[in-house]
Phi, psi and omega in degrees: 000140170247144186256113181301342179287341191242036171056042180080352180292138176295131174239119178280119177249123180275172177303322177304306176296324179288325173297313179293321177294323183288317176290323176300320187288329171300308186293322177297320182302310182291333177285326175288327171293319182301302181300316176303315176296317187294320181299311178306314181297308175305323181291320184284316174299316176298324186281329178294311186291333179285321175294316176300320174293318181297323176294322178281330182279337174287322179298311185298320181293328170295313180304318179290323179297321177295315171301325187281324177298321190289315182301312186290326171305327187269328188248333181073011185201174179247029187290326180298315185296321193280345180312313182195159184289330176304306187307317181290333176286309181311316183291324187282320178295326175296312187296328177257027180308320176301316175295327177289310179304319182290322183296321182292319180297320181289324181295312189286334179270346179300135176295145178230119180304126175201170172254113175287107172261152181291126182089358184269148183284157182297155178279158178299139173291166189302150184307148176287135179219135186276122191276337185263355182296321175295332179283323180302317190290353174256357181279144169220144181237119189233158173284176174296329173288359183076017173275139185286127174252304174234132174263134173296143188289326177235120180283140172204180179300140175287122178286298182209160179239152185223115184283138172265107181249137171235122176060033180079010175247139182271112185260345177192169186229125180261111182264119169260117179292155182282152170290142182283138183297333187268001182281127184298350179259351185278133178307314182300328184291316179300319177292320172300316180295314171308311182295323173292321176294327180289319186296316179297314176297319173304311181297321172298314177300318183296320178296315181292319188289320177298320180289321180291323179298320187292313178296327184282318178299316170311316180288326186282325190267351183301310177309313182302315179294327171290319173301322182294319182294326179293320180294319176299313182293323175300318189294332180270011176068034174257101184253011181267326179294134183246138174285141178282132178255102184249016172213173187250005178286186182295325178286336171293323182290316182305317188291319178302316178296313181294325174302309178305319186295315187300317179297319184286329175290324173303305183300321184293324181291310178302321179291324183296316182298320182293314182307311185295318172299320175290329174293320179297318182293317184295329181270333177288326175306299185292327181295327180293315182295321188283316180304314184297316183298319177296317178295322178292321180292324177297306183285002177078006184287335169238149171294145174275067186273169179304317181295317174298321183286331172298320181292319175301321182299314183292321178305316186292321183290324174295320179291321180300310177305311186300313178290337179283318185293321175296324172285325173295329179295312176303322173291318192280344178299322185235041192289334185298338183283338189232022182284146170252092188274150175192165173295137180230132169276100193291318188301317180290328180287315177301311178302316179299319183294318184298326176286332175297325185266017188282338170294323182289321179298315183294322179301324179257019171059038175267144181245125182257119177250130187241137169222093191243127167276154178281117185220160173236144171228164182257116184185185173276103190300314183301315183296309173301331175299314178305314176298308186295323182292318179299313182298316184294320182293328183291316177300314177305313190283321191260345178285135177308159184291147183058031185270193181232145180240123178251133178226127177226142177231127174201168174279149168209104184065235178259021175236170178242146177233126174251121178251133167240115181236135177246172188263008174120173002292157176272193178228159182286178173288323181298320184289321178315305184298348188245351187306325186271359178290150177286129174075016180266125169240150189284304178200195196291344186276355179228055197255187184281346172288311178266338179245213188257204180266000182087032183242353182298319176289328176292329181288306179312309182307310186293328184286321171300317175297326178294339183262015178053054175202192194223157171233146180211158179243143181219166180286135174273148185287342175268010177097358182246213188246136179249127167255126180248126175249124182242138176221157181287133176293126180254121182265140184286343167297343185281347173277352187262000000 
C-alpha cells in the first residue's frame, strides 16, 4: 500500500493501523457532525437573540426620540446635553425611567441563593447594574448637517438611525452603534464562547477516543497477530505449538480451526514419512530379488532355464503392478477434477461385474448371494466399476475356500448402501482401523505374494470420496469382514 502523504514512498499498513484509522475516521466524522450541528444551532440562536436586542434598542430609541423632541421643543437647543457626558447619561436614563424601574423591581424580587441560619438577617439583593449603560455608550447624536452633538463612548458601525423631528423639521439624528462582537452581552460573543467551549470539548473527546480506540484495537488485533505468528510456525513445519482459545467469537473459532489444521498436518507429515518408507520397502523387495536372480544367472550359479526366467518375469510383473497401483493412487487423489459423471443404474452395473468375476469365484469354490434393489446414483461409471471390481476380487482372494459372499444393495433415506460381506477370515479391531491405509496388509494370509501391495482399498476410498460419500469396514456377523459403501441416491425425476 502506498501513502500519498509520503511522496509515493511505500508505507506498510498493518491491520492495527487500518482498524485504528477506520475507528478514528468514524469518531472524527461524528465529532465534525456534532460540532457542525452545534455551530448551526448557536448561529441560529445568536441571530434570534441579535434580532431581539435590535428590537429592544429600537424601542429604546423611540422612547429617547420622544424625550429629545420634547426637550428641543422646550429649549430650542442642545446645550444641556452638550455640557457634559453625565448630563447626556442622566437625560437618557430619565427617558427610559420606566424600563429602569422595572429592572430594579425585578432585581429586588429576584431569589438569591443562600443558607439561612436562625437569627441571621436576610441576604442583600444582587449588586446594582445599569442595563442601559452599554447602550448609551454606543449612542451618537448629530445635527442634520452631521455636526457632532454627543459622541459615543465606543465607536462602532452604525446599526440604525432615528431622526429627531420637531414641527416637521429634522433637528438632529440619533445614531445607534452596533454591538461590539467582543462585548460579553453581545449574542454573537455568547455564541462564540459556546462554540469555543464545544471545540475544546471535541478536542478533548477526540484525544480520549483516540486513546481508547488504540487500546481497543490493540486488544482486538492481538489474536490476529498470534494467528499470523502461528501460521508462520506452521509454514516452518512446527506442528507442536498450539494457540490458546480464549473466546467463542470468530477469532476463537479461527484459532481452534488452526489448531485442528496443525494436528492434521502433523498426522499427514507422519503418514507421509511412513508412506515413503513403505514405498521404498515395497520397491526394494522385488528389486532385491531381481538383482539377486540376475547376479546368480550372470555368475552361473543358477542356469538360465525357462523356470528361472519365469520367476524373474513374475517379480518384474509384480513390480509393474505396484508402480501401476501407485500411479492409480496418485490419479485418484485428485479424481474429482477429471470424473465423467452421469446417472448410473447401480444394480445393473453390479450384476454385470459379478458375472465377470464368476470364473474367479468358482475357482475358489465361493458362493455369491445377491439381493439388489433397483436404484440409480450419479457418478463416474468407470471409476465405480473399478471400486466394486476391486472389492469383489478382494473377497474372492481373501475369503476362505468354499466360503460365502453376500452382496446387498438397498436404499436408506436419500442414500444408497452397498454391503459386501464374506464368511471369513475376519480381522482384529486394530487391523480394522488400518485397512484403508496405503500399503497396509493385515498378515501373511493377505500378503503381497497372494494379494496386492495394499493400495486397493486406499484407491477405493479416494474414488468414493470424490463422489462426496464414504466407504468403511466393519466386523461381519458371520465371522468375516463387511465393506459398506454409501452413495447419494439419484432420482430419475431430476432429469426432467
